[in-house]
N, C-alpha and C positions, 0 to 999 in steps of 0.2 A: 822333157815333156813328150807325151805321146803325139805321134803324127795323126793326121786325119785318118789315114789308112789303119793305123793301130787302134784308134778309137772305134772305128767301124767294126774291126775284127773283134774287139772286146765286147762291143754291144751285141754283135751276133752271137758270141759265145754265151753271154748272159741270157739272151732270149732263148737259146736252145736249152740252157740249164733250167730256166724258168718253166718252159714248156714240159721238160722231162719231169721236173718235180711235181708240177700240177697234175700231170697225167698219172704219175705214180700214186698220187693221193686220191685219184678218182675224179679230179676236177677237170673234166674234158670239155666243159662248156664255158663260155664267157660269163663272168659274174653279172648279176642283175644290174640294170642301170642305176647309177648313184643319184640321189636327190639331195641337194644341199640347200633347198629352200625351206626355211623353218616352218612355213605355213603349209607346205605340200608334203613334207617328209613324215613318215610314220613315227620315227623315233626322234630323239633329241639330237639335232645335228651338232651340238656342242657337248654332247654327253660323254660319259665314260665308256658306254657300250661300244661306241665307234672306235675308241682307243683299244679296248680289249679285243674286239672281234676283227680288227683289221690285219692282225699278224698271223700269217698262215702257220708258222712253226708251233707257237704256243697253243693255237687253236687245235692243231693236230694232236698234241699231247692231251689237252683237255677233252677233246672229242673222243679219243680212244679211251681215256679214263672214265668218261661218263658212260660209255658202253659197259665197261666192267662193273661200274657202280650200279647201273640200272638193272643189270641181269641178276643182281642179288635179291631183287623182289620177285618171288616166284610167279606172281600174276603178270607183272610186266614182261617177264621172260616167256611166259606161256603165250602171250600175245605175239611176241616176235617169232617164237618157234612155230606157232600154228598158222600165222598169217603173213609171213614174209619168206623170201627166198634168199636170205643173206648169204648162204653158203654157195649159191650159184652166182651171185653178183654182189660180193661184199662191198666193193667200192661204189656200187650204185646207191647204197644207203648213205654213204658218206657224201655223195654228190647231192642227194635230196636234202640232207641236213644242211649242207653248206649253202645251197640255194635258198633254203628257208631262212637261215640266219642272215644271209646277205640281203634278202628282200626285206626282212623286218627290221634290220639294223640300218641299212644304207638306202633303202628304197623309198618310193613315194607311198602315200596312203593307199593308192590304187594298186600298186605292185604288191605291197604287203598284204592287202586284203585278198588278192588272188591266191597268194601262198597260204594264207590262213584258211581260206575256204577249201583249198585242196586237202589240207591236213584234216579239217573237220569232216570232210567227205569220207576220207579213208577210215577215220576213227569210227564211223557209223557201222562199219562191217567187221570191226575187230572186237570180238567177244567170244566167249566159250567157257570151258571148264578147265581149271588148272589141275596140276597133278595132286593137289590136296583135296580134290573134289569140290572145291568152292568155285562159284562162277566169277568171271572177271569181265570187265568192260572197259575199253580204252577211253570211254567218256566218263568214267567214274572220277569225280573230282579229287578223291583221295589218291587214286593212282596217278592222276595227272599232276598232283602236287609233288609226288615222289620223283617223277620224270623231270619236272621243271627244276626241282631243287638239286637233283643229282647233276644236271647239266650245268647250271650256273655255278654250282659249287666247284666243279672241276674246271670250267673255263676261267673263273676268277683266280683260282689257286695256281693254275698253269701259267697264267699271265704274270702273276706276282712273282713266280719263281723263274720263268724263262722269257718273259717279255722284255722289250728293249727299254722300257721306262719304269721307274718306280711310281707306284700310286699310293697315296696316303690312306689311312683308315677311313677318313671321311669320303674319299673318292670311291673306295670299295663299297661303302654303304650306298653311295649314289648309284653305283652299278646295279646293285641288287634292287634298289627302288625303281630304276629305269626298266628293269625286266618284268616288273610286276604287272603293268598293263597288258603286255603280250600274254602273260600267263592267264589273265582273266578272260581274254578273248578266246582262249582255248578251253576254258571251262574250269580253271582253278578258282576256288571260292575265296580263299584268303592267303594269297602268296606272301612270302616274307618281303620285308621292305628295308632290312638292314642285315649286315653280316651276322649279328647276334641272333636275329630271328631266323636267318638261313641255317646257321649251325644248330639251333634248337630244333628246327623242323626236320633236318636230316637225322639228328639223334633220336627224334620221336619215332622214327621208322625202325629203329634197331631191332626191336623184338619181332618184326615181321620179316626180317631178312634171313635168307639162307640160300645155299647154292643147290638148286634143283638139278635133276638129271639133265634137263635141257640146258641149264646154266653151265654144267660141266662141259657139254658139247660146244656151247658158244665160247666159253673161256678158252678152250684148247684151240678152236678154230681161229679166233681173233688173235691169239698169241702166236700161232705157228703157220697158219695156212693162208694168210691174206696176200702176202707178197711172194714173188717167185725168184727173182734174180738174187745172186749172192750179196751184191752191194745193197739192194733194197732191203733184204732181210736183216743185214747188220744194222742199218740205220733205223729201220722200223722196230727191231728188237730193243734198241736203245730207247726209243720213244715210248714203247710199251712199258719198259721198266721204270722210266721216269713217271709215267702215269700211275703206276702202282704205288710209287712212293708218295704221291699226293693223296691217296686214299687214307681214311682213318685206319688206325691199326686193326680195329675189329673187322673192317671190311677186307683188309689184306688177309687176315686169318681165315675168314669165311671163304675167300677165293683160293686160299692155299698159296699165296704169293708174297708172304711177308718178306720185306727187304732187309738185308743186313745194313745197319746204320752206317758203318764205316765205308762199305762199298758204295753206298748211295752218295755219301758226302764226298768221297775222294775220287770216285771213278764215274759213276753214272751222271751226277749233276754237272760236273765240269765238261764231260764229253758232250752232253746234251746241249749245254750252252754254246759250245763251239759249233755244233750242227745247226742250232737255231740261228746263230750269227751268219753262217754260210748260206742258209736258206733265205734269210732276209736280204742278203746281197743279190741272190738270184731272183727272188720274188719280192721286190720292195713293197712294203705296205703303202696304202694310199697316203696322201698328204697328212701332215700332223693335224691332229684334232685338238682344238682348244677346249679344255675341260672347264665347265662351269660348276664351281663348288656349290653345294646346297647352302641355303641361307642358314645362318646361325640360329640355334634354338635357345641360346642363352638369354636370360632375362636380366634387366638392370634394375 
């Protein structure tokens, strides 16, 4: 058995590792306060979203993957290229996204509304002309639908592959349904409410997707220039490749990152699971969330 001294040393080591991992991921601030009161919380305190969003490793894979997926829409990419400074502060965007997800998943209605209002304010100024000569607007419900679907598609699939628990198909449907009210507050008119609807919505955008010149720049930057140290580059590169493998085949082809099946199954996935396990030890997720399954729709 470990002595008190040994336990204290182990705790300090884990705290240092946790801090290092969070800073490497751009999470330099404390997460928003958690609200567990069902009447005060913005989201379902017993829902699947809290299970999916509580684990840093799979959220990193899903978050990076959603960036690659979103950049394939030339109008979404134009908004990022023309109205953000992601190359100057790539981890700043990660922090903003993490804070928004944290506030709307674990926060109170008041905390979530502050985060939502901040996004809506930013969106008012994001508009312009894309490289195809067409106007774009961050408040366009169609474009908002794409961003929403790309995000939850990648978060859900990253958790199902690299998360610590298995979730059923019904629970996956519940996750998509839980995320719909948030999408509506941001301006999405008809967000998907099941995995089947999510997959159909993602597929409906296929004809609009392509890798623009701005997309090429963003792809190469996110792939190669986000991290600096050798260790961080090795781990980050693994997470990037894992995120690519979660994308539909046509999206991998458009990005020019098609993964070899045998290498993904035999090397990338096992190595990523080991990294995710180690990261969960260093950055333990919040307490276990009890999932409330949706009521049965079967008739008698």
